[in-house]
N, C-alpha and C positions, 0 to 999 in steps of 0.2 A: 504494500500500500504506500509506504514512504517513497519507493522508487517511482510509482505512478504519479504521485503528487509532485515530486521534483521534476519529472520529465514533462508533465503536461500542466504544470501549475499556471503558467502564463495563459495558455489557451483557456483553461477553466475560469480563470479570473476575468478574462475579457468577455467570455460568454455570460457570466453572472452580472457583470457591470452593464452589458448590453441589454439584458433582460430587465434589470432594474431601471435603466434609463427609459426603456419602452413603457414600463409600468408608470413611471412618473409622468411621461408624456400623456398617456391615456387618462391619468387621474386629473392632470391639469386641464385637459380638454373637456372632461366631463363634469368636474366639480369645482374648479377654481381654487382659491386660496385655502378654503376649509379642507379640501381634499389633500392639499400639499402638507398642511400642518398635521393632519391625521397620519399621513404616510410617513412624515418625518418622525413623529412620536413612535409609530410602529417600528420603524427602522432602528431607532435608538434602543427600544426594548429588545428587539431581536439581536442587536449587536451585543448588548450586555449579557443576555442569556446565552448567546452562542459562544462568546468568549469564555464564560464560566464553564459551559459544557465541554469546550475544547480543552481547556486547561485541566479539568477534572477527569474527563473520560479518555482523552487521546492516549495518555500513557498506558492505561489499562487495555485499550484496544490493541495498540501496537505490541506491547510486551506479551499480552495474552495471545496474540497471533503467533509469536515465537513459540509459546508453550504448545499450542495446538500442532504446529508443524513438527516440533521436536518429538512429542509423544505419539503422534499419528503417522508421521512420514519420515522424520529424521533428516539427516544431511546427505543422504545417498546410500546409506547402508541399512535402511529399514528403520522402523520406529525405535526410538531411544527410550528405555524405561526411565521413570523418574529416579532421581539421585544416581544417574549414570552419566559419565562424561564420554563423549564420542569424539575421537580425533579423526579429522578428515585427511586422508592421505594425499589428495590432489591439491594443487595450487588453486587460488581463487579463479584464475582465468580458465582452468580446466573444469572446475565445478560450474562455471557460468553456463556451459552448454547443457547442464542437467537442471538448470533453474534452481540451484540450491539457494536457500535463504541467506547463506553467508558467502555467496559468490560475489564478494566485493573486495575492495582494498587492493593490496599489492601482492605480487607473487613472492615477496621476500618473507612471508610468514605462512605457516600452516595454522589452520583454525581448529579449535575444539569447542564443544558446547554441550549443555545439558540443562535440565530443569531441576532445581533444588526444592524439596518439600520436607519440612522438619516436623510434620504432624506426628510421626512415629518416634521422634526423638532426634538428638543431635547427630550430625555427620562429621566425619573427619576427611578433610581434603589433604591428600598426600601429594607433594611435589618432589621431583628428583633433583639431584645435583646436576646443574646444567653447565658447570665449568665456565661461568661468565657469559654464557649465551643468553641473549635477551629472550624472556618469555613473560607473559602476564596472564592473569585470570581476573576478569572484572565481574563484580556482583551488581546486578541491576534490580532495583526494587520495582515490582510490578504495579504498585499503586501510584508512584510518582514518576517512574521512568528514569530516576537518578541512579548513578553508580555510587553506592555507599561504601564500597571497599575494593581494594586491589591487593592481589598477591603477585609478586613478580620481581624482576631484577631491580626496578626503580623504587620499589617500596620495601620489600622484605629480603632482597638479595637473591643469590642463585644457589645457596646451599640447600641440601635436602631438608625437608621440614614437613610438619603436620600442623594443620590448622583446624581448631574445633569450631564448627558452625552450629550455633544454637539459637533457638527462638527466643522471643522477648520474655517469656514466662519460665524459662528453664532456670532452675536454681542450683544445679549441680556444680561441682568443682571442675576446674580445668585440669586435665591430666598433665603429669610432668612431661616437659619437653614439647608441649604444644602451645600454640598461640590462639587465643580466643577471638572469634569474630562474631559479633551479635548481628543476627538477621532481623531487621525491624518488623517485618510482617510475615515471618515464618517461611515464605517462599521467595525464590529469586531466580532470575535468569543468569546463567554462568556462561561467559564467552571467553575463551582463551586463545592466545597466539604464541607461536614459537618461531623464532627467527630462522630463516633458511638462507645461507650464504650464496649457494648456487645449486644447480641441478644435482651435482655430485653429493651435495650435503643434505639432500632431501631425505634420504633414508635415515640418517642419524637424527635429524630433527623430528621425524615421525616417531622414531623409537622413544625419544624423550616425551613427545606429546602424549603417547599412549600410557606413560607412567604417571601422568597427572590424573588422579582418580579419586572418587568418593567412596566411602565405606561407613557403615553405621558405627557409632561409638559402642564398643563392646563392654558389657558389664565387667566391673573390676578395674577398668582403666582410669576411673575417676580417682582423684587424689584423696 
């Protein structure tokens, strides 16, 4: 949906403005000043309500669309179960031919993604040692569309590590050797990237991407 808006936004805007101008013309011709004032008041109300609906609903629509694609279709390898990260072996330009939802960006990264749901309890995100290679995992809140946390080279480094992902009402202790990340609304969209130097490096990058995984917090691991 975002791609369609970006691609055809100008055309859609021109059509909407043309229709609006035609409506104004007809109202002026039929009712004079009173009709113009009524139309202006109506337009103001629609503008305010439309802006509120866009700000409130649009993140839920777009991020929710990612969820449906992930759990129903996946990124080319079939549906991806909740709390599972799938690494895409192809570059973005290669996945573009299959209309993948993450067929964007640059061929200098491999993508991975999944849908996080903490209803059944916390999850552990494991990341491998990448030896200085750039990687990142972003956490997107489905209610606001904002990225509320990052794991990766620029924020947590490239050493092997485990991150405890827990919901807002979870009151347990963080296991030793893990870093806690609070998920504001229990669910989140996870999108990861792993740097690829060139075509010969793609296999090594993919091997690292596959090691970025989610797993339930096992009983007894709490401190």
